[in-house]
TILOTOR-75657 format. One record per residue (C-alpha): residue in three letters; x, y, z. Coordinates in nm, 2 decimals, decimal comma, m for minus. Example, Ala and Ser with C-alpha at 12.3 -4.5 7.8 and 13.67 -1.06 7.14 Angstrom:
<site rest="Ala" east="1,23" north="m0,45" up="0,78"/>
<site rest="Ser" east="1,37" north="m0,11" up="0,71"/>
END
This chain:
<site rest="Met" east="14,57" north="m6,56" up="m6,73"/>
<site rest="Ser" east="14,88" north="m6,68" up="m6,90"/>
<site rest="Ile" east="15,19" north="m6,80" up="m6,70"/>
<site rest="Gln" east="15,50" north="m6,59" up="m6,78"/>
<site rest="Asp" east="15,75" north="m6,86" up="m6,67"/>
<site rest="Pro" east="15,60" north="m7,21" up="m6,67"/>
<site rest="Ile" east="15,92" north="m7,38" up="m6,54"/>
<site rest="Ala" east="15,94" north="m7,14" up="m6,24"/>
<site rest="Asn" east="15,57" north="m7,21" up="m6,18"/>
<site rest="Leu" east="15,65" north="m7,59" up="m6,18"/>
<site rest="Phe" east="15,93" north="m7,54" up="m5,93"/>
<site rest="Ser" east="15,71" north="m7,32" up="m5,71"/>
<site rest="Ser" east="15,44" north="m7,58" up="m5,71"/>
<site rest="Ile" east="15,68" north="m7,85" up="m5,61"/>
<site rest="Asn" east="15,84" north="m7,64" up="m5,33"/>
<site rest="Asn" east="15,50" north="m7,53" up="m5,20"/>
<site rest="Ala" east="15,36" north="m7,89" up="m5,20"/>
<site rest="Gln" east="15,67" north="m8,02" up="m5,02"/>
<site rest="Ser" east="15,64" north="m7,74" up="m4,75"/>
<site rest="Arg" east="15,29" north="m7,86" up="m4,69"/>
<site rest="Ala" east="15,40" north="m8,23" up="m4,69"/>
<site rest="Lys" east="15,16" north="m8,31" up="m4,98"/>
<site rest="Glu" east="15,19" north="m8,66" up="m5,14"/>
<site rest="Ser" east="15,17" north="m8,53" up="m5,50"/>
<site rest="Val" east="15,13" north="m8,21" up="m5,70"/>
<site rest="Val" east="14,93" north="m8,14" up="m6,03"/>
<site rest="Val" east="15,05" north="m7,88" up="m6,28"/>
<site rest="Pro" east="14,98" north="m7,81" up="m6,65"/>
<site rest="Ser" east="15,19" north="m8,03" up="m6,87"/>
<site rest="Ser" east="15,44" north="m7,95" up="m7,15"/>
<site rest="Thr" east="15,71" north="m8,15" up="m7,31"/>
<site rest="Lys" east="15,99" north="m7,95" up="m7,14"/>
<site rest="Lys" east="15,83" north="m8,00" up="m6,80"/>
<site rest="Val" east="15,80" north="m8,37" up="m6,86"/>
<site rest="Ala" east="16,17" north="m8,39" up="m6,96"/>
<site rest="Leu" east="16,26" north="m8,19" up="m6,64"/>
<site rest="Val" east="16,06" north="m8,42" up="m6,42"/>
<site rest="Glu" east="16,20" north="m8,73" up="m6,59"/>
<site rest="Ile" east="16,56" north="m8,61" up="m6,51"/>
<site rest="Leu" east="16,46" north="m8,54" up="m6,15"/>
<site rest="Arg" east="16,30" north="m8,88" up="m6,12"/>
<site rest="Lys" east="16,61" north="m9,06" up="m6,26"/>
<site rest="Glu" east="16,83" north="m8,86" up="m6,01"/>
<site rest="Gly" east="16,60" north="m8,97" up="m5,72"/>
<site rest="Tyr" east="16,45" north="m8,64" up="m5,63"/>
<site rest="Leu" east="16,10" north="m8,71" up="m5,74"/>
<site rest="Gly" east="15,88" north="m9,02" up="m5,75"/>
<site rest="Ala" east="15,66" north="m9,15" up="m6,04"/>
<site rest="Tyr" east="15,47" north="m8,91" up="m6,26"/>
<site rest="Ser" east="15,19" north="m8,93" up="m6,51"/>
<site rest="Val" east="15,04" north="m8,72" up="m6,78"/>
<site rest="Ser" east="14,66" north="m8,71" up="m6,83"/>
<site rest="Glu" east="14,52" north="m8,74" up="m7,18"/>
<site rest="Asp" east="14,27" north="m8,45" up="m7,15"/>
<site rest="Thr" east="14,24" north="m8,16" up="m7,39"/>
<site rest="Lys" east="14,46" north="m7,96" up="m7,15"/>
<site rest="Pro" east="14,70" north="m8,23" up="m7,02"/>
<site rest="Gln" east="14,79" north="m8,22" up="m6,65"/>
<site rest="Leu" east="15,12" north="m8,35" up="m6,51"/>
<site rest="Thr" east="15,08" north="m8,54" up="m6,18"/>
<site rest="Ile" east="15,41" north="m8,57" up="m5,98"/>
<site rest="Lys" east="15,45" north="m8,79" up="m5,68"/>
<site rest="Leu" east="15,69" north="m8,62" up="m5,43"/>
<site rest="Arg" east="15,95" north="m8,81" up="m5,23"/>
<site rest="Tyr" east="16,04" north="m8,78" up="m4,86"/>
<site rest="Phe" east="16,31" north="m8,93" up="m4,65"/>
<site rest="Glu" east="16,24" north="m8,97" up="m4,27"/>
<site rest="Gly" east="15,96" north="m8,72" up="m4,30"/>
<site rest="Leu" east="16,17" north="m8,45" up="m4,47"/>
<site rest="Pro" east="16,15" north="m8,36" up="m4,85"/>
<site rest="Val" east="16,43" north="m8,51" up="m5,06"/>
<site rest="Ile" east="16,46" north="m8,18" up="m5,25"/>
<site rest="Lys" east="16,62" north="m7,92" up="m5,01"/>
<site rest="Gln" east="16,66" north="m7,66" up="m5,28"/>
<site rest="Leu" east="16,51" north="m7,63" up="m5,63"/>
<site rest="Lys" east="16,63" north="m7,30" up="m5,79"/>
<site rest="Arg" east="16,57" north="m7,16" up="m6,13"/>
<site rest="Leu" east="16,89" north="m7,02" up="m6,27"/>
<site rest="Ser" east="16,81" north="m6,91" up="m6,63"/>
<site rest="Lys" east="16,51" north="m6,68" up="m6,63"/>
<site rest="Pro" east="16,32" north="m6,54" up="m6,93"/>
<site rest="Gly" east="16,45" north="m6,19" up="m6,86"/>
<site rest="Leu" east="16,81" north="m6,31" up="m6,81"/>
<site rest="Arg" east="16,92" north="m6,63" up="m6,98"/>
<site rest="Glu" east="17,22" north="m6,80" up="m6,84"/>
<site rest="Tyr" east="17,44" north="m7,00" up="m7,08"/>
<site rest="Ser" east="17,76" north="m7,19" up="m7,00"/>
<site rest="Gly" east="18,02" north="m7,38" up="m7,19"/>
<site rest="Phe" east="18,09" north="m7,74" up="m7,08"/>
<site rest="Lys" east="18,41" north="m7,64" up="m6,91"/>
<site rest="Asp" east="18,23" north="m7,37" up="m6,70"/>
<site rest="Leu" east="17,92" north="m7,57" up="m6,60"/>
<site rest="Pro" east="17,82" north="m7,51" up="m6,24"/>
<site rest="Ser" east="17,89" north="m7,76" up="m5,97"/>
<site rest="Val" east="17,60" north="m7,77" up="m5,72"/>
<site rest="Asn" east="17,71" north="m7,80" up="m5,36"/>
<site rest="Gly" east="18,05" north="m7,96" up="m5,45"/>
<site rest="Gly" east="17,89" north="m8,22" up="m5,68"/>
<site rest="Leu" east="17,62" north="m8,34" up="m5,43"/>
<site rest="Gly" east="17,35" north="m8,16" up="m5,62"/>
<site rest="Val" east="17,25" north="m8,15" up="m5,99"/>
<site rest="Ala" east="17,23" north="m7,87" up="m6,24"/>
<site rest="Ile" east="17,00" north="m7,93" up="m6,54"/>
<site rest="Ile" east="17,13" north="m7,81" up="m6,87"/>
<site rest="Ser" east="16,94" north="m7,75" up="m7,20"/>
<site rest="Thr" east="17,17" north="m7,86" up="m7,48"/>
<site rest="Asn" east="17,12" north="m7,91" up="m7,85"/>
<site rest="Lys" east="17,09" north="m8,29" up="m7,76"/>
<site rest="Gly" east="16,81" north="m8,22" up="m7,51"/>
<site rest="Leu" east="16,79" north="m8,18" up="m7,14"/>
<site rest="Met" east="17,07" north="m8,34" up="m6,93"/>
<site rest="Thr" east="17,24" north="m8,31" up="m6,60"/>
<site rest="Asp" east="17,56" north="m8,12" up="m6,56"/>
<site rest="Gln" east="17,76" north="m8,44" up="m6,53"/>
<site rest="Gln" east="17,62" north="m8,58" up="m6,85"/>
<site rest="Ala" east="17,69" north="m8,25" up="m7,03"/>
<site rest="Arg" east="18,05" north="m8,25" up="m6,91"/>
<site rest="Glu" east="18,10" north="m8,61" up="m7,04"/>
<site rest="Ala" east="17,94" north="m8,52" up="m7,37"/>
<site rest="Glu" east="18,14" north="m8,19" up="m7,39"/>
<site rest="Leu" east="17,82" north="m7,99" up="m7,44"/>
<site rest="Gly" east="17,73" north="m7,65" up="m7,31"/>
<site rest="Gly" east="17,40" north="m7,48" up="m7,31"/>
<site rest="Glu" east="17,14" north="m7,30" up="m7,10"/>
<site rest="Val" east="17,16" north="m7,37" up="m6,73"/>
<site rest="Ile" east="16,79" north="m7,43" up="m6,64"/>
<site rest="Cys" east="16,81" north="m7,50" up="m6,27"/>
<site rest="Ser" east="17,00" north="m7,64" up="m5,98"/>
<site rest="Val" east="16,87" north="m7,91" up="m5,74"/>
<site rest="Phe" east="17,00" north="m8,01" up="m5,40"/>
END
């Protein structure tokens, strides 16, 4: 069985694992997923991660909690395979008044909404995190 939207599957796995207070989650790996997880790690939403060297690599992500509650309150997929959402750098979304992060896929790679504004780059709005 093939996965229609691997990024949405990653987000669902993270949300489900956090709702069950799991320490980590394991999902199939891809370069885009690793880039997304790296941004979320740098922003402080996720802990360390590792990629296995198997024939089918697996991405193991350590989840973060603060005072027993998940650090990620909302992880939402904005641009979907059936309806892509693009935005210019002037129109990039602000998540919860700047408290959250939107991840943008630009021609220079994945970056946060703040980094895209500073670089004056628009692109596909992948997700929002709060």
